[in-house]
C-alpha positions, -999 to 999 in steps of 0.1 A, spaced: 195 877 -242 170 877 -214 164 844 -197 128 842 -208 132 856 -243 128 822 -260 96 815 -241 82 849 -250 91 844 -287 75 810 -287 43 823 -270 41 851 -295 46 825 -324 17 805 -311 -5 836 -310 5 847 -345 -2 812 -359 -35 809 -340 -48 840 -357 -35 832 -391 -61 816 -413 -38 802 -440 -4 801 -421 26 824 -424 60 822 -441 91 821 -419 100 856 -431 65 869 -422 68 854 -387 102 868 -382 91 903 -393 61 901 -370 82 890 -340 107 918 -346 79 944 -348 57 930 -320 84 923 -295 105 954 -303 136 933 -312 165 949 -330 171 918 -351 161 882 -353 175 855 -376 152 831 -394 171 802 -380 160 813 -345 124 813 -356 129 779 -372 144 765 -339 115 780 -319 90 763 -342 108 730 -340 108 733 -302 70 738 -302 65 709 -325 87 687 -303 66 698 -273 34 688 -291 49 653 -299 59 649 -263 24 659 -251 9 633 -275 32 606 -262 24 613 -226 -14 613 -233 -12 579 -252 -23 552 -228 
């Protein structure tokens, strides 16, 4: 796995969700990531972990901004 693969996946996830009006299922996100990034395979658990990491980053950002 490339050192920056996780960051690239998470960035692509943000892009996919940004342009999705009504959200996406985990399976849809996984399929789009595989197609868009040219991956041979990607497990749904990996996508779930990436989403959880993005959610945790948002919570951390909110904590740091709270006076």
